[in-house]
Each structure stands twice: as structure tokens, then as C-alpha cells.
KELUMVEX-479244 format. One record per atom (N, C-alpha, C): z, x negated, y; atom name; residue number from 1. Coordinates in nm, 2 decimals. Each point is the difference from the previous one (the first is absolute). Layout:
% KELUMVEX-479244
       pz       px       py   name   resi
        Z        X        Y     CA    NUM
...
***
This chain:
% KELUMVEX-479244
       pz       px       py   name   resi
     0.00    -0.08    -0.12      N      1
     0.00     0.08     0.12     CA      1
     0.00    -0.09     0.13      C      1
     0.08    -0.11    -0.01      N      2
     0.00    -0.08     0.12     CA      2
    -0.14    -0.06     0.03      C      2
    -0.07    -0.04    -0.11      N      3
    -0.14    -0.06     0.02     CA      3
    -0.09     0.11     0.05      C      3
     0.01     0.12    -0.05      N      4
    -0.09     0.11     0.04     CA      4
     0.02     0.04     0.14      C      4
     0.13     0.01     0.04      N      5
     0.03     0.03     0.14     CA      5
    -0.04    -0.11     0.10      C      5
     0.01    -0.13    -0.05      N      6
    -0.04    -0.11     0.09     CA      6
    -0.15     0.00     0.02      C      6
    -0.08     0.03    -0.10      N      7
    -0.14     0.01     0.02     CA      7
    -0.04     0.12     0.09      C      7
     0.07     0.11    -0.02      N      8
    -0.03     0.12     0.09     CA      8
     0.03    -0.03     0.14      C      8
     0.11    -0.06     0.03      N      9
     0.04    -0.03     0.13     CA      9
    -0.09    -0.10     0.07      C      9
    -0.04    -0.10    -0.08      N     10
    -0.10    -0.10     0.05     CA     10
    -0.13     0.07     0.04      C     10
    -0.05     0.09    -0.08      N     11
    -0.12     0.07     0.03     CA     11
     0.01     0.09     0.13      C     11
     0.12     0.06     0.01      N     12
     0.02     0.08     0.12     CA     12
     0.00    -0.09     0.12      C     12
     0.08    -0.11    -0.01      N     13
     0.00    -0.10     0.11     CA     13
    -0.13    -0.06     0.04      C     13
    -0.09    -0.02    -0.11      N     14
    -0.13    -0.05     0.03     CA     14
    -0.09     0.09     0.07      C     14
     0.03     0.13     0.01      N     15
    -0.08     0.09     0.07     CA     15
     0.04     0.02     0.14      C     15
     0.11    -0.06     0.04      N     16
     0.06     0.02     0.14     CA     16
    -0.08    -0.08     0.10      C     16
    -0.03     0.07     0.11      N     17
    -0.06    -0.06     0.12     CA     17
     0.07     0.06     0.12      C     17
    -0.02    -0.05     0.12      N     18
     0.07     0.06     0.12     CA     18
    -0.02     0.15     0.02      C     18
    -0.11     0.05    -0.05      N     19
    -0.03     0.14     0.02     CA     19
     0.02     0.09    -0.12      C     19
     0.08    -0.06    -0.10      N     20
     0.02     0.07    -0.13     CA     20
     0.09     0.12     0.02      C     20
    -0.02     0.10    -0.08      N     21
     0.09     0.11    -0.01     CA     21
     0.02     0.03    -0.15      C     21
     0.12    -0.01    -0.05      N     22
     0.02     0.01    -0.15     CA     22
     0.08     0.13    -0.03      C     22
    -0.02     0.05    -0.11      N     23
     0.07     0.12    -0.05     CA     23
     0.08    -0.03    -0.13      C     23
     0.13     0.01     0.00      N     24
     0.08    -0.03    -0.11     CA     24
     0.03     0.14    -0.07      C     24
    -0.06     0.02    -0.12      N     25
     0.02     0.13    -0.07     CA     25
     0.12    -0.01    -0.09      C     25
     0.10     0.08     0.02      N     26
     0.13    -0.02    -0.07     CA     26
     0.08    -0.10     0.08      C     26
     0.01     0.02     0.13      N     27
     0.06    -0.10     0.08     CA     27
     0.15    -0.02    -0.01      C     27
     0.07     0.11    -0.06      N     28
     0.15     0.00    -0.01     CA     28
     0.06    -0.03     0.14      C     28
     0.09    -0.10     0.01      N     29
     0.06    -0.03     0.13     CA     29
    -0.07    -0.11     0.08      C     29
    -0.12    -0.05    -0.06      N     30
    -0.07    -0.11     0.07     CA     30
     0.02    -0.13    -0.06      C     30
     0.03    -0.01    -0.13      N     31
     0.03    -0.13    -0.07     CA     31
    -0.12    -0.09     0.01      C     31
    -0.12     0.06    -0.03      N     32
    -0.12    -0.09     0.00     CA     32
    -0.03    -0.05     0.14      C     32
     0.02     0.09     0.10      N     33
    -0.02    -0.05     0.14     CA     33
     0.09    -0.12     0.02      C     33
     0.13     0.00    -0.04      N     34
     0.09    -0.11     0.02     CA     34
    -0.06    -0.13    -0.06      C     34
    -0.05     0.01    -0.12      N     35
    -0.06    -0.12    -0.06     CA     35
    -0.12    -0.05     0.07      C     35
    -0.09     0.09     0.04      N     36
    -0.12    -0.04     0.06     CA     36
     0.02    -0.05     0.15      C     36
     0.10     0.05     0.07      N     37
     0.03    -0.04     0.13     CA     37
     0.07    -0.14     0.00      C     37
     0.08    -0.02    -0.10      N     38
     0.08    -0.13     0.00     CA     38
    -0.09    -0.11    -0.05      C     38
    -0.08     0.03    -0.10      N     39
    -0.08    -0.11    -0.06     CA     39
    -0.14    -0.02     0.05      C     39
    -0.05     0.11     0.07      N     40
    -0.14    -0.01     0.05     CA     40
     0.00     0.05     0.15      C     40
    -0.10     0.06     0.04      N     41
    -0.02     0.03     0.15     CA     41
     0.00     0.15     0.03      C     41
     0.04     0.08    -0.09      N     42
     0.00     0.15     0.02     CA     42
     0.10     0.04     0.11      C     42
    -0.05     0.07     0.10      N     43
     0.09     0.05     0.11     CA     43
     0.02     0.15    -0.03      C     43
     0.11     0.05     0.06      N     44
     0.04     0.14    -0.03     CA     44
    -0.10     0.10     0.06      C     44
    -0.07    -0.04     0.11      N     45
    -0.10     0.09     0.05     CA     45
    -0.12     0.02    -0.09      C     45
    -0.02    -0.10    -0.09      N     46
    -0.11     0.01    -0.10     CA     46
     0.03     0.07    -0.12      C     46
     0.13     0.03    -0.02      N     47
     0.05     0.05    -0.13     CA     47
     0.02     0.15     0.01      C     47
    -0.05     0.07    -0.10      N     48
     0.02     0.15    -0.02     CA     48
     0.04     0.02    -0.14      C     48
     0.08     0.10    -0.02      N     49
     0.04     0.03    -0.14     CA     49
     0.02     0.15    -0.03      C     49
    -0.01     0.03    -0.12      N     50
     0.02     0.14    -0.04     CA     50
     0.09     0.00    -0.12      C     50
     0.11     0.08     0.00      N     51
     0.10     0.01    -0.10     CA     51
     0.04     0.14    -0.02      C     51
     0.02     0.04    -0.13      N     52
     0.03     0.14    -0.02     CA     52
     0.14     0.03    -0.01      C     52
     0.09    -0.10     0.00      N     53
     0.14     0.02     0.00     CA     53
     0.05     0.01     0.15      C     53
     0.04     0.11     0.05      N     54
     0.02     0.02     0.14     CA     54
     0.11    -0.10     0.05      C     54
     0.11    -0.02    -0.08      N     55
     0.10    -0.09     0.05     CA     55
    -0.04    -0.14     0.02      C     55
    -0.09    -0.05    -0.10      N     56
    -0.05    -0.13     0.01     CA     56
    -0.09    -0.02     0.12      C     56
    -0.09     0.10     0.03      N     57
    -0.09     0.00     0.11     CA     57
     0.08     0.00     0.13      C     57
     0.11     0.08     0.01      N     58
     0.08     0.00     0.12     CA     58
     0.07    -0.13     0.02      C     58
     0.04    -0.07    -0.10      N     59
     0.06    -0.13     0.01     CA     59
    -0.10    -0.10     0.06      C     59
    -0.13     0.01    -0.05      N     60
    -0.10    -0.09     0.05     CA     60
    -0.03     0.03     0.15      C     60
    -0.01     0.12     0.04      N     61
    -0.02     0.04     0.14     CA     61
     0.11    -0.05     0.09      C     61
     0.13     0.01    -0.05      N     62
     0.11    -0.05     0.07     CA     62
    -0.01    -0.15     0.03      C     62
    -0.07    -0.07    -0.08      N     63
    -0.03    -0.14     0.02     CA     63
    -0.11    -0.02     0.10      C     63
    -0.07     0.10     0.04      N     64
    -0.11    -0.01     0.09     CA     64
    -0.14    -0.01    -0.07      C     64
     0.00     0.03    -0.13      N     65
    -0.13    -0.01    -0.07     CA     65
    -0.07     0.14     0.00      C     65
    -0.13    -0.01    -0.01      N     66
    -0.08     0.12     0.01     CA     66
    -0.02     0.05    -0.15      C     66
     0.10     0.07    -0.05      N     67
     0.00     0.05    -0.14     CA     67
     0.02     0.15     0.01      C     67
    -0.09     0.07    -0.05      N     68
     0.00     0.15    -0.01     CA     68
     0.04     0.05    -0.14      C     68
     0.06     0.11     0.00      N     69
     0.03     0.07    -0.13     CA     69
    -0.11     0.08    -0.04      C     69
    -0.06    -0.03    -0.12      N     70
    -0.11     0.07    -0.05     CA     70
    -0.02    -0.02    -0.15      C     70
    -0.10     0.07    -0.05      N     71
    -0.02     0.01    -0.15     CA     71
    -0.14    -0.06    -0.03      C     71
     0.00    -0.11    -0.07      N     72
    -0.12    -0.07    -0.03     CA     72
    -0.09     0.07    -0.10      C     72
     0.05     0.11    -0.06      N     73
    -0.08     0.08    -0.09     CA     73
    -0.10     0.09     0.08      C     73
     0.03     0.02     0.13      N     74
    -0.08     0.09     0.09     CA     74
    -0.09    -0.09     0.09      C     74
    -0.09     0.07     0.07      N     75
    -0.09    -0.07     0.09     CA     75
     0.09    -0.07     0.11      C     75
    -0.04    -0.12     0.03      N     76
     0.08    -0.08     0.09     CA     76
    -0.03     0.04     0.15      C     76
     0.10     0.01     0.08      N     77
    -0.02     0.04     0.13     CA     77
    -0.03    -0.11     0.10      C     77
    -0.12    -0.07    -0.03      N     78
    -0.05    -0.11     0.08     CA     78
    -0.15     0.02     0.01      C     78
    -0.05    -0.04     0.11      N     79
    -0.14     0.01     0.03     CA     79
    -0.08    -0.10    -0.09      C     79
    -0.13     0.03    -0.02      N     80
    -0.08    -0.09    -0.08     CA     80
    -0.02    -0.14     0.07      C     80
    -0.01    -0.10    -0.09      N     81
    -0.03    -0.14     0.05     CA     81
     0.11    -0.04     0.10      C     81
     0.12     0.02    -0.03      N     82
     0.11    -0.03     0.09     CA     82
     0.07    -0.13    -0.03      C     82
     0.00    -0.04    -0.13      N     83
     0.08    -0.12    -0.04     CA     83
    -0.08    -0.11    -0.05      C     83
     0.04    -0.12     0.02      N     84
    -0.07    -0.12    -0.05     CA     84
     0.05    -0.03    -0.14      C     84
     0.12     0.04    -0.03      N     85
     0.06    -0.02    -0.13     CA     85
     0.09     0.11    -0.04      C     85
    -0.02     0.06    -0.12      N     86
     0.09     0.10    -0.05     CA     86
     0.06    -0.06    -0.13      C     86
     0.13     0.01    -0.02      N     87
     0.06    -0.05    -0.13     CA     87
     0.10     0.09    -0.05      C     87
     0.01     0.00    -0.14      N     88
     0.10     0.08    -0.07     CA     88
     0.05    -0.09    -0.11      C     88
     0.12    -0.05     0.01      N     89
     0.06    -0.09    -0.10     CA     89
     0.10     0.08    -0.08      C     89
    -0.03     0.01    -0.13      N     90
     0.08     0.08    -0.09     CA     90
     0.02     0.14     0.05      C     90
    -0.12     0.06     0.03      N     91
     0.00     0.14     0.06     CA     91
    -0.09     0.09    -0.08      C     91
    -0.12    -0.05    -0.04      N     92
    -0.10     0.09    -0.07     CA     92
     0.05     0.07    -0.12      C     92
     0.09    -0.07    -0.08      N     93
     0.05     0.06    -0.12     CA     93
     0.10     0.11     0.02      C     93
     0.04     0.02     0.13      N     94
     0.10     0.11     0.03     CA     94
    -0.07     0.12     0.06      C     94
    -0.13     0.00     0.00      N     95
    -0.08     0.11     0.06     CA     95
    -0.06     0.09    -0.11      C     95
     0.00     0.13     0.03      N     96
    -0.06     0.10    -0.08     CA     96
    -0.15     0.00     0.02      C     96
    -0.04    -0.02     0.13      N     97
    -0.15     0.01     0.03     CA     97
    -0.04    -0.14     0.05      C     97
     0.00    -0.10    -0.09      N     98
    -0.03    -0.13     0.03     CA     98
    -0.15    -0.02     0.04      C     98
    -0.09     0.07    -0.06      N     99
    -0.14    -0.01     0.04     CA     99
    -0.02     0.05     0.14      C     99
     0.06     0.11     0.04      N    100
    -0.01     0.05     0.13     CA    100
     0.05    -0.11     0.10      C    100
     0.11    -0.06    -0.03      N    101
     0.06    -0.10     0.08     CA    101
    -0.10    -0.12     0.02      C    101
    -0.06    -0.04    -0.11      N    102
    -0.10    -0.12     0.01     CA    102
    -0.12     0.04     0.09      C    102
    -0.04     0.12    -0.01      N    103
    -0.12     0.05     0.08     CA    103
     0.05     0.00     0.15      C    103
     0.12     0.04     0.03      N    104
     0.05     0.01     0.13     CA    104
     0.01    -0.15     0.06      C    104
     0.04    -0.09    -0.09      N    105
     0.01    -0.14     0.05     CA    105
    -0.14    -0.05     0.04      C    105
    -0.10     0.04    -0.07      N    106
    -0.13    -0.04     0.03     CA    106
    -0.04     0.06     0.14      C    106
     0.03     0.12     0.02      N    107
    -0.04     0.08     0.12     CA    107
     0.07    -0.07     0.12      C    107
     0.12    -0.03     0.00      N    108
     0.07    -0.05     0.12     CA    108
    -0.01    -0.15     0.02      C    108
    -0.07    -0.07    -0.09      N    109
    -0.02    -0.14     0.02     CA    109
    -0.12    -0.02     0.09      C    109
     0.01    -0.11     0.08      N    110
    -0.12    -0.04     0.08     CA    110
    -0.10    -0.06    -0.09      C    110
    -0.13     0.00     0.05      N    111
    -0.10    -0.08    -0.08     CA    111
     0.05    -0.14    -0.01      C    111
    -0.01    -0.06    -0.12      N    112
     0.04    -0.13    -0.04     CA    112
     0.16    -0.01    -0.01      C    112
     0.06     0.12     0.01      N    113
     0.15     0.00    -0.02     CA    113
     0.04    -0.02    -0.15      C    113
     0.12    -0.03    -0.02      N    114
     0.06    -0.05    -0.13     CA    114
     0.10     0.10    -0.05      C    114
    -0.02     0.03    -0.13      N    115
     0.10     0.08    -0.07     CA    115
     0.07    -0.09    -0.10      C    115
     0.14     0.00     0.00      N    116
     0.07    -0.08    -0.09     CA    116
     0.10     0.09    -0.08      C    116
    -0.02    -0.01    -0.13      N    117
     0.08     0.09    -0.09     CA    117
     0.08    -0.09    -0.10      C    117
     0.12     0.03    -0.03      N    118
     0.08    -0.06    -0.10     CA    118
     0.06     0.12    -0.08      C    118
    -0.03     0.00    -0.14      N    119
     0.04     0.11    -0.08     CA    119
     0.01    -0.04    -0.14      C    119
     0.08     0.07    -0.08      N    120
     0.00    -0.04    -0.15     CA    120
    -0.12     0.05    -0.07      C    120
    -0.03    -0.06    -0.11      N    121
    -0.11     0.03    -0.09     CA    121
     0.04     0.08    -0.12      C    121
    -0.06     0.11    -0.02      N    122
     0.04     0.08    -0.12     CA    122
    -0.05    -0.06    -0.13      C    122
    -0.11    -0.08     0.01      N    123
    -0.07    -0.05    -0.12     CA    123
     0.05    -0.14    -0.03      C    123
     0.12     0.00    -0.06      N    124
     0.06    -0.13    -0.04     CA    124
     0.04     0.00    -0.15      C    124
     0.00    -0.12    -0.06      N    125
     0.05    -0.01    -0.14     CA    125
     0.14     0.05    -0.01      C    125
     0.08    -0.03     0.11      N    126
     0.14     0.03     0.00     CA    126
     0.02     0.15     0.00      C    126
    -0.08     0.07     0.08      N    127
     0.01     0.15     0.00     CA    127
    -0.04     0.06    -0.13      C    127
    -0.11    -0.05    -0.06      N    128
    -0.04     0.05    -0.13     CA    128
     0.11    -0.02    -0.11      C    128
     0.06    -0.11     0.01      N    129
     0.11    -0.03    -0.10     CA    129
     0.12     0.10     0.02      C    129
     0.03     0.02     0.12      N    130
     0.11     0.10     0.03     CA    130
    -0.03     0.14    -0.04      C    130
    -0.13     0.04     0.02      N    131
    -0.04     0.13    -0.04     CA    131
     0.01     0.02    -0.15      C    131
    -0.05    -0.11    -0.08      N    132
     0.01     0.00    -0.14     CA    132
     0.14     0.01    -0.05      C    132
     0.09    -0.06     0.08      N    133
     0.14     0.00    -0.04     CA    133
     0.08     0.12     0.04      C    133
    -0.08     0.10     0.06      N    134
     0.06     0.12     0.04     CA    134
     0.07     0.00     0.14      C    134
    -0.02    -0.10     0.08      N    135
     0.06    -0.01     0.13     CA    135
    -0.10     0.04     0.11      C    135
     0.06     0.03     0.11      N    136
    -0.09     0.02     0.12     CA    136
     0.00    -0.12     0.09      C    136
    -0.11    -0.06     0.02      N    137
     0.00    -0.13     0.07     CA    137
     0.03     0.01     0.15      C    137
     0.05    -0.10     0.06      N    138
     0.04     0.00     0.14     CA    138
    -0.13     0.01     0.09      C    138
    -0.11    -0.04    -0.05      N    139
    -0.12     0.00     0.08     CA    139
    -0.08     0.13    -0.02      C    139
     0.06     0.10    -0.07      N    140
    -0.07     0.12    -0.02     CA    140
     0.07     0.11     0.07      C    140
    -0.05     0.13    -0.01      N    141
     0.07     0.11     0.07     CA    141
     0.14     0.02    -0.05      C    141
     0.09     0.03     0.09      N    142
     0.14     0.02    -0.03     CA    142
     0.03     0.15    -0.01      C    142
     0.10     0.04    -0.08      N    143
     0.05     0.14     0.00     CA    143
     0.09     0.01     0.12      C    143
     0.01     0.12     0.05      N    144
     0.09     0.03     0.12     CA    144
     0.15     0.01    -0.05      C    144
     0.05    -0.10    -0.06      N    145
     0.13     0.00    -0.05     CA    145
     0.06    -0.14     0.00      C    145
     0.11    -0.01     0.08      N    146
     0.07    -0.13     0.01     CA    146
     0.08    -0.02    -0.14      C    146
     0.03     0.10    -0.07      N    147
     0.07    -0.01    -0.12     CA    147
    -0.08    -0.08    -0.10      C    147
    -0.13     0.04    -0.01      N    148
    -0.08    -0.07    -0.10     CA    148
    -0.02    -0.15     0.03      C    148
     0.00    -0.03     0.13      N    149
    -0.01    -0.14     0.04     CA    149
     0.13    -0.07    -0.04      C    149
     0.11     0.06     0.03      N    150
     0.13    -0.06    -0.04     CA    150
     0.02    -0.02    -0.15      C    150
    -0.06     0.09    -0.08      N    151
     0.01     0.00    -0.14     CA    151
    -0.11    -0.10    -0.06      C    151
    -0.08    -0.06     0.09      N    152
    -0.10    -0.10    -0.04     CA    152
    -0.11     0.06    -0.08      C    152
    -0.02     0.13     0.02      N    153
    -0.12     0.06    -0.06     CA    153
    -0.13    -0.05     0.07      C    153
     0.02    -0.03     0.13      N    154
    -0.10    -0.07     0.08     CA    154
     0.04    -0.14     0.00      C    154
    -0.09    -0.09    -0.04      N    155
     0.02    -0.14     0.00     CA    155
     0.01    -0.05     0.14      C    155
     0.11    -0.05     0.05      N    156
     0.03    -0.03     0.14     CA    156
    -0.01    -0.15     0.02      C    156
    -0.08    -0.05     0.09      N    157
     0.00    -0.14     0.03     CA    157
     0.06    -0.03     0.14      C    157
     0.04     0.10     0.07      N    158
     0.06    -0.02     0.13     CA    158
     0.14    -0.05    -0.01      C    158
     0.06    -0.05     0.11      N    159
     0.13    -0.04     0.01     CA    159
     0.10     0.11    -0.03      C    159
     0.11    -0.03    -0.06      N    160
     0.11     0.11    -0.02     CA    160
     0.05     0.05     0.13      C    160
    -0.01    -0.08     0.11      N    161
     0.05     0.04     0.13     CA    161
    -0.10     0.10     0.07      C    161
    -0.12     0.02    -0.06      N    162
    -0.09     0.10     0.06     CA    162
     0.05     0.14    -0.03      C    162
     0.01     0.08     0.11      N    163
     0.05     0.14    -0.02     CA    163
    -0.11     0.09    -0.04      C    163
     0.02     0.06    -0.12      N    164
    -0.10     0.09    -0.05     CA    164
    -0.01     0.13     0.08      C    164
    -0.12     0.04     0.03      N    165
    -0.01     0.12     0.10     CA    165
    -0.10     0.10    -0.05      C    165
    -0.03     0.00    -0.13      N    166
    -0.11     0.08    -0.05     CA    166
     0.02     0.15     0.02      C    166
     0.13     0.04     0.03      N    167
     0.03     0.14     0.02     CA    167
     0.01     0.05     0.14      C    167
    -0.02    -0.10     0.09      N    168
     0.00     0.03     0.15     CA    168
    -0.13     0.08     0.03      C    168
     0.00     0.06     0.12      N    169
    -0.12     0.07     0.05     CA    169
    -0.10    -0.10     0.04      C    169
     0.04    -0.12     0.04      N    170
    -0.10    -0.10     0.04     CA    170
     0.04    -0.13    -0.07      C    170
    -0.02     0.00    -0.13      N    171
     0.03    -0.13    -0.08     CA    171
    -0.09    -0.11     0.04      C    171
     0.05    -0.12     0.01      N    172
    -0.07    -0.12     0.03     CA    172
    -0.04    -0.09    -0.12      C    172
     0.07     0.02    -0.11      N    173
    -0.02    -0.09    -0.11     CA    173
    -0.06     0.07    -0.12      C    173
    -0.04     0.12     0.01      N    174
    -0.06     0.07    -0.12     CA    174
    -0.15    -0.02     0.00      C    174
    -0.05    -0.04    -0.12      N    175
    -0.15    -0.01    -0.01     CA    175
    -0.06     0.13    -0.05      C    175
    -0.11     0.03     0.06      N    176
    -0.07     0.13    -0.03     CA    176
    -0.14    -0.03    -0.07      C    176
    -0.09    -0.07     0.07      N    177
    -0.13    -0.03    -0.05     CA    177
    -0.02    -0.15     0.01      C    177
    -0.02    -0.06    -0.11      N    178
    -0.02    -0.15    -0.01     CA    178
    -0.14    -0.03    -0.04      C    178
    -0.07    -0.08     0.08      N    179
    -0.14    -0.04    -0.03     CA    179
    -0.01    -0.12    -0.10      C    179
    -0.11    -0.01    -0.07      N    180
    -0.03    -0.12    -0.07     CA    180
    -0.08    -0.09     0.09      C    180
    -0.01    -0.13    -0.03      N    181
    -0.07    -0.10     0.08     CA    181
    -0.14     0.04     0.02      C    181
    -0.07     0.03    -0.11      N    182
    -0.14     0.03     0.00     CA    182
    -0.03     0.12     0.08      C    182
     0.07     0.11    -0.02      N    183
    -0.02     0.13     0.07     CA    183
     0.02    -0.02     0.15      C    183
     0.11    -0.07     0.04      N    184
     0.03    -0.01     0.14     CA    184
    -0.11    -0.09     0.07      C    184
    -0.04    -0.10    -0.07      N    185
    -0.11    -0.09     0.06     CA    185
    -0.13     0.08     0.01      C    185
    -0.04     0.08    -0.10      N    186
    -0.12     0.07     0.01     CA    186
     0.01     0.12     0.10      C    186
     0.11     0.06     0.01      N    187
     0.01     0.11     0.10     CA    187
    -0.01    -0.05     0.14      C    187
     0.06    -0.11     0.03      N    188
    -0.01    -0.06     0.14     CA    188
    -0.14    -0.02     0.03      C    188
    -0.08    -0.06    -0.09      N    189
    -0.14    -0.02     0.02     CA    189
    -0.08     0.14     0.02      C    189
     0.04     0.09    -0.08      N    190
    -0.07     0.13     0.00     CA    190
     0.02     0.07     0.13      C    190
     0.11    -0.01     0.07      N    191
     0.02     0.07     0.12     CA    191
    -0.04    -0.08     0.12      C    191
    -0.07    -0.11    -0.02      N    192
    -0.06    -0.07     0.11     CA    192
     0.05    -0.14     0.04      C    192
     0.11    -0.04    -0.06      N    193
     0.05    -0.13     0.03     CA    193
    -0.09    -0.11    -0.06      C    193
    -0.01    -0.12     0.07      N    194
    -0.08    -0.11    -0.05     CA    194
     0.10    -0.12    -0.02      C    194
    -0.05    -0.10    -0.06      N    195
     0.07    -0.12    -0.03     CA    195
     0.14     0.03    -0.06      C    195
     0.00     0.09    -0.10      N    196
     0.12     0.04    -0.06     CA    196
     0.05    -0.12    -0.10      C    196
     0.11    -0.05     0.03      N    197
     0.06    -0.11    -0.08     CA    197
     0.13     0.04    -0.06      C    197
     0.02    -0.02    -0.13      N    198
     0.12     0.03    -0.06     CA    198
     0.07    -0.12    -0.07      C    198
     0.13     0.00     0.00      N    199
     0.08    -0.11    -0.06     CA    199
     0.11     0.06    -0.08      C    199
     0.03    -0.06    -0.12      N    200
     0.10     0.05    -0.08     CA    200
     0.12    -0.10    -0.01      C    200
     0.12     0.06    -0.02      N    201
     0.12    -0.08     0.00     CA    201
     0.09     0.05    -0.12      C    201
     0.04    -0.09    -0.09      N    202
     0.09     0.04    -0.10     CA    202
    -0.07     0.05    -0.12      C    202
    -0.04    -0.08    -0.10      N    203
    -0.06     0.05    -0.12     CA    203
     0.10    -0.02    -0.11      C    203
     0.08     0.11    -0.02      N    204
     0.11     0.00    -0.10     CA    204
    -0.06     0.04    -0.14      C    204
     0.06    -0.05    -0.11      N    205
     0.13    -0.08    -0.01     CA    205
    -0.03    -0.14    -0.02      C    205
    -0.11    -0.06     0.06      N    206
    -0.02    -0.14    -0.01     CA    206
     0.09    -0.08     0.08      C    206
     0.03    -0.13    -0.04      N    207
     0.10    -0.08     0.07     CA    207
    -0.04    -0.03     0.14      C    207
     0.10    -0.03     0.08      N    208
    -0.02    -0.02     0.14     CA    208
    -0.09    -0.12     0.03      C    208
     0.01    -0.11    -0.08      N    209
    -0.08    -0.11     0.03     CA    209
    -0.15     0.03    -0.01      C    209
    -0.03     0.09    -0.09      N    210
    -0.15     0.04    -0.02     CA    210
    -0.05     0.10     0.10      C    210
     0.09     0.06     0.08      N    211
    -0.04     0.11     0.09     CA    211
    -0.11    -0.03     0.10      C    211
     0.01    -0.11     0.07      N    212
    -0.10    -0.03     0.10     CA    212
    -0.14     0.00    -0.05      C    212
    -0.02    -0.06    -0.12      N    213
    -0.13    -0.01    -0.06     CA    213
    -0.05     0.14    -0.05      C    213
     0.10     0.07    -0.07      N    214
    -0.03     0.13    -0.06     CA    214
    -0.03     0.10     0.11      C    214
     0.06    -0.01     0.11      N    215
    -0.02     0.10     0.11     CA    215
    -0.14    -0.01     0.05      C    215
    -0.05    -0.13     0.00      N    216
    -0.14    -0.02     0.05     CA    216
    -0.10     0.05    -0.11      C    216
     0.03    -0.02    -0.12      N    217
    -0.09     0.03    -0.11     CA    217
    -0.01     0.15    -0.03      C    217
     0.12     0.07     0.02      N    218
     0.01     0.14    -0.04     CA    218
     0.08     0.08     0.11      C    218
    -0.05     0.02     0.12      N    219
     0.07     0.08     0.10     CA    219
     0.01     0.15    -0.04      C    219
    -0.09     0.04    -0.10      N    220
    -0.01     0.14    -0.03     CA    220
     0.13     0.05    -0.07      C    220
     0.08    -0.08    -0.05      N    221
     0.12     0.05    -0.08     CA    221
     0.13    -0.06     0.06      C    221
    -0.01    -0.05     0.12      N    222
     0.12    -0.05     0.07     CA    222
     0.09     0.11     0.05      C    222
     0.13    -0.02     0.01      N    223
     0.09     0.10     0.04     CA    223
    -0.02     0.05     0.14      C    223
    -0.01    -0.10     0.09      N    224
    -0.02     0.04     0.14     CA    224
    -0.14    -0.05     0.05      C    224
    -0.06     0.07     0.09      N    225
    -0.13    -0.03     0.05     CA    225
    -0.01     0.01     0.15      C    225
    -0.07    -0.09     0.06      N    226
    -0.03     0.00     0.15     CA    226
    -0.15     0.01     0.02      C    226
    -0.04     0.10     0.08      N    227
    -0.14     0.02     0.04     CA    227
    -0.02    -0.02     0.15      C    227
    -0.10    -0.07     0.03      N    228
    -0.04    -0.02     0.14     CA    228
    -0.15     0.05     0.01      C    228
    -0.02     0.09     0.09      N    229
    -0.13     0.06     0.01     CA    229
    -0.04     0.01     0.15      C    229
    -0.13    -0.03     0.03      N    230
    -0.05     0.01     0.14     CA    230
    -0.08     0.13     0.01      C    230
     0.01     0.05     0.12      N    231
    -0.08     0.12     0.03     CA    231
    -0.14    -0.04     0.05      C    231
***
């Protein structure tokens, strides 16, 4: 995850220019802004965010950030060709209407704008093994029950300190629709993106020392994937 996030952040930073306007989808309280502003050149005037948890959006606004409360499953309330970069890091898998969201990203991007996505891959050897064992994988759709997660009916890879919220009205950690590498790559091209590049991270259950080579040879079955696409 650290390597996947590092690549995504570098791609976002590489798109920044003095006249950039970026949209953080799933902005929460502005954590990604903090990283980009501290390590790169992003200014608060260039940063916009959308977050469906009202309290998190309010906290971001209290910090002076342009974060609105909204639902990424619906049409985005932005004009066409408004942003130079749109990014959603660990967001797509939490959406019911992910394809609509991707089409909206294309609409609101400027010509030559960049879309950066980080999301788990449903098509992994690890997921297949868990399904055969009768478990629900962490990278697949979750039931709306915290009890099943606590009972480990869902194979959980997150920290024990992460508060399960699948029964909330606005859950932030529950997975709904998870794409495979090939399908996401092909769909981005289908809706008009060009220069679609995908990267895989974590090919389990192979040993860590072999991961860098295996990730390059077989990104199709890695646990996490990062896609960068140009409009």
C-alpha cells in the first residue's frame, strides 16, 4: 500500500502547474492535501475535494479547504473541463455506481488532464483461494454487518485500530463493487481516456523478495492497482 500510494502521489504531483486545479474524490478531512502541500507545490486555492461524510467535510472546510459534501455515485456538481487532475485513492471500491463516476471524471477533466486511481483488484489468486475456503475476501463486496467482520467471516487485512463502520448510513470502509485489472483498464479506454497505464502491487501469496519482479510480470492479479489515464 505504501508503494501504491507513493506512485499515485508522485503522478498527481507530476501533473501540477501554477494554473492547476485538482479534485480529491473522497477527500475526508484533507489528508491527501496535507501530503501534497508539504512534499510538493500544491496550494489550497488549487485544491478542491468532495466527501460524502458530512462531519469530515465540515472539518476540512474549518481548515480553509474547498471540500464539499456530496455523493460520488451521482453526477458531479462541477462544470466540464474544470480540473487538470482528478484523483480517487481507495475510493472506487466504495461506490455503487463506479462506472458513472469514471465517466464524470472524464467529463470534468480538462483536455490533457490526468485521472489517478488507486483501488483493490478483485481478480487475485488470494481472493480465489479465500472464496474456495468459504471466506469473503477483503477486496470483495462486504456485507452490511460489523458482526460478520468481527467474526472474521470477511478476511480482514486492515489494522485492528480501524473502526468498522459498515452499518453506518455513510460507511467509509465498506467495499461494494471491486473491478478487475483488465476490466478497469479496458473501461477507461472505452469511455475515451488515452495513455491508460496500470500498475500492480502485492502478488500474494508469493514471498516479499519476489514481489517487485512478479508485479511487473503479472499486474493482472496483484492485490492493489494504480491507474493513470489522460483525457
